[in-house]
C-alpha positions as CSV (number, residue, x, y, z in Angstrom):
1,X,49.4,82.7,88.2
2,X,53.1,83.6,88.4
3,X,56.0,83.7,90.8
4,X,58.4,86.4,91.9
5,X,61.9,86.8,90.4
6,X,64.2,83.9,91.2
7,X,61.2,81.5,91.4
8,X,60.3,82.1,95.1
9,X,56.9,83.7,95.3
10,X,56.2,83.0,98.9
11,X,57.0,80.8,101.9
12,X,54.2,78.8,103.5
13,X,55.0,77.8,107.1
14,X,53.4,75.0,109.1
15,X,52.8,76.1,112.7
16,X,53.0,73.2,115.3
17,X,56.5,71.8,115.6
18,X,57.8,74.1,112.8
19,X,57.5,77.7,114.0
20,X,56.4,77.0,117.6
21,X,57.2,74.2,119.9
22,X,53.7,72.9,120.3
23,X,53.9,69.2,119.2
24,X,54.9,68.3,122.7
25,X,51.9,70.1,124.0
26,X,49.6,68.3,121.5
27,X,51.1,64.9,122.6
28,X,50.5,65.8,126.3
29,X,46.9,66.7,125.5
30,X,46.3,63.5,123.5
31,X,48.0,61.5,126.3
32,X,45.6,63.0,128.8
33,X,42.5,62.3,126.8
34,X,43.7,58.8,125.8
35,X,44.2,58.0,129.5
36,X,40.7,59.0,130.2
37,X,39.6,56.5,127.7
38,X,41.7,53.7,129.2
39,X,44.4,53.8,126.5
40,X,48.0,54.4,127.3
41,X,49.7,56.4,124.6
42,X,53.0,55.0,123.3
43,X,55.4,55.6,120.4
44,X,53.3,53.2,118.3
45,X,50.5,55.8,118.4
46,X,52.8,58.6,117.1
47,X,51.9,58.3,113.4
48,X,48.3,58.9,114.2
49,X,48.9,61.8,116.6
50,X,51.9,63.9,115.4
51,X,51.0,66.3,112.6
52,X,47.5,64.9,112.3
53,X,44.2,66.8,112.4
54,X,42.2,66.7,115.6
55,X,39.5,64.6,113.9
56,X,42.1,62.0,112.7
57,X,43.6,61.7,116.2
58,X,40.1,61.4,117.8
59,X,39.2,58.6,115.3
60,X,42.4,56.8,116.2
61,X,41.7,57.1,119.9
62,X,38.2,55.6,119.4
63,X,39.8,52.7,117.6
64,X,42.5,52.2,120.2
65,X,40.2,52.4,123.1
66,X,37.5,50.3,121.5
67,X,34.8,52.9,121.6
68,X,33.8,56.5,122.3
69,X,32.2,59.5,120.6
70,X,34.6,60.9,117.9
71,X,33.1,64.3,118.0
72,X,33.2,64.5,121.7
73,X,36.8,63.3,121.9
74,X,37.8,65.8,119.2
75,X,36.3,68.6,121.2
76,X,38.1,67.4,124.3
77,X,41.4,67.2,122.5
78,X,40.9,70.8,121.2
79,X,40.1,72.1,124.7
80,X,43.0,70.4,126.4
81,X,45.4,71.5,123.6
82,X,44.1,75.0,123.6
83,X,44.5,75.3,127.4
84,X,48.2,74.3,127.1
85,X,48.8,76.7,124.1
86,X,47.2,79.6,126.0
87,X,49.8,79.0,128.8
88,X,52.6,79.7,126.2
89,X,54.2,78.2,123.1
90,X,57.8,79.1,122.6
91,X,59.2,79.7,119.1
92,X,61.5,77.0,117.6
93,X,65.2,77.8,117.3
94,X,66.0,79.9,114.2
95,X,62.3,80.7,113.5
96,X,62.5,84.4,114.4
97,X,65.8,85.0,112.5
98,X,64.3,83.4,109.4
99,X,61.1,85.3,109.5
100,X,62.9,88.6,110.0
101,X,65.2,87.8,107.1
102,X,62.2,87.0,104.8
103,X,60.5,90.2,105.8
104,X,63.6,92.2,105.2
105,X,63.8,90.8,101.7
106,X,60.2,91.4,100.9
107,X,59.3,87.8,100.6
108,X,55.6,87.2,101.7
109,X,54.9,84.4,104.0
110,X,51.7,82.8,105.4
111,X,50.8,80.2,108.0
112,X,49.2,76.9,106.9
113,X,48.2,74.8,109.9
114,X,46.2,71.6,110.5
115,X,45.2,73.0,113.9
116,X,41.7,74.3,114.5
117,X,41.1,78.1,114.1
118,X,40.7,78.5,117.9
119,X,44.3,77.2,118.4
120,X,45.8,79.0,115.4
121,X,44.3,82.3,116.6
122,X,45.6,81.7,120.1
123,X,49.2,81.1,118.9
124,X,49.1,84.0,116.4
125,X,47.8,86.3,119.0
126,X,50.4,85.1,121.5
127,X,53.8,83.7,120.6
128,X,53.5,84.9,117.0
129,X,51.7,88.2,117.6
130,X,54.6,90.2,116.2
131,X,54.9,88.1,112.9
132,X,53.4,89.9,109.8
133,X,51.8,86.8,108.2
134,X,50.0,87.6,104.9
135,X,47.2,85.4,106.3
136,X,46.7,82.2,108.2
137,X,45.0,79.0,107.1
138,X,43.5,76.6,109.7
139,X,41.9,73.2,109.6
140,X,38.6,74.9,109.6
141,X,39.2,76.9,106.4
142,X,39.3,74.1,103.8
143,X,37.1,71.1,103.2
144,X,40.0,68.8,103.9
145,X,43.1,69.5,105.9
146,X,46.6,67.8,105.9
147,X,47.6,65.3,104.5
148,X,45.3,66.4,101.7
149,X,46.7,69.2,99.4
150,X,43.7,71.5,100.0
151,X,45.3,73.9,102.6
152,X,48.4,74.6,100.5
153,X,46.4,75.0,97.3
154,X,44.1,77.4,99.0
155,X,47.1,79.4,100.3
156,X,48.7,79.6,96.8
157,X,45.4,80.8,95.4
158,X,45.1,83.6,98.0
159,X,48.6,84.7,97.2
160,X,47.8,84.7,93.4
161,X,50.7,82.3,92.9
162,X,51.3,78.9,91.4
163,X,52.0,76.3,94.1
164,X,55.4,75.6,92.4
165,X,56.4,79.2,93.2
166,X,55.9,78.5,96.9
167,X,58.1,76.7,99.4
168,X,56.4,75.0,102.3
169,X,58.3,74.6,105.5
170,X,57.1,71.5,107.4
171,X,58.1,69.1,110.2
172,X,55.8,66.1,109.8
173,X,55.0,63.4,107.3
174,X,51.4,64.5,106.8
175,X,52.4,68.1,106.4
176,X,55.1,67.3,103.9
177,X,52.7,65.1,101.9
178,X,50.1,67.9,101.9
179,X,52.5,70.5,100.5
180,X,54.0,68.1,98.0
181,X,50.6,67.0,96.7
182,X,49.7,70.6,96.2
183,X,52.7,71.2,94.0
184,X,54.9,73.1,96.4
185,X,58.6,72.5,97.1
186,X,59.1,71.4,100.6
187,X,61.7,72.2,103.2
188,X,61.5,69.7,106.0
189,X,62.8,70.3,109.5
190,X,61.7,67.1,111.4
191,X,60.6,67.3,115.0
192,X,59.0,64.3,116.6
193,X,58.6,62.0,113.6
194,X,61.0,61.1,110.8
195,X,59.8,62.3,107.3
196,X,60.6,60.1,104.3
197,X,62.7,61.7,101.5
198,X,61.4,62.6,98.0
199,X,62.8,64.6,95.1
200,X,60.8,67.7,96.1
201,X,61.9,67.6,99.7
202,X,65.0,69.2,101.1
203,X,66.0,68.6,104.8
204,X,67.5,70.7,107.4
205,X,68.3,69.8,111.0
206,X,67.0,73.1,112.3
207,X,65.5,76.4,111.1
208,X,68.9,77.9,112.2
209,X,70.3,76.3,109.0
210,X,67.7,77.9,106.8
211,X,68.1,81.1,104.9
212,X,66.0,83.0,102.2
213,X,68.7,82.0,99.7
214,X,68.2,78.3,100.5
215,X,64.4,78.6,100.1
216,X,64.8,80.6,96.9
217,X,67.0,77.7,95.5
218,X,64.2,75.3,96.3
219,X,61.4,77.1,94.5
220,X,60.8,75.8,91.1
221,X,59.2,77.5,88.0
222,X,55.5,78.3,88.4
223,X,53.2,75.4,87.5
């Protein structure tokens, strides 16, 4: 596998909280489901909710509430989140400008999300319908989702690239850990949770600060 000239083979975007402002919608859905279980969601729950897969959050709610059916809670979380996403998920500041610039420069980009396929397809068919992603990866498309490296490794394989030739754009600790474990360089634009630093992570306050040149400088040699 190899990268494109300059080291940047592709950009792999997270969806929730990175390209679209859905993390708040996910929190609201989780808060509603938690309330039905008799648990009041607080900031202490955030590490188990923000950027986590549906099944992980469901398991946390079972623990916090002292019981419940994880599969049933996961299905309810997905339904409540999907309902909110269907009503509209605005793009994050700077997202459209960056996507347009990458397209103009011929840099391929894909979507790598920890959300279920149902939710990914809803957003890609709605708020992101105009965006020419090479493909999308959902939580249903790999054996393990974030924070495991599987989604980003799968994306690199589909692109025919080494992970080191890809830059992942993420907003959460689990997403950044997933991309880094896969071997990608990571551009972090935090949303609801702080993301710890590491040598392969660069930080920006907003996508409005991010350019193709910045991403190109972050891509390493193919590995």
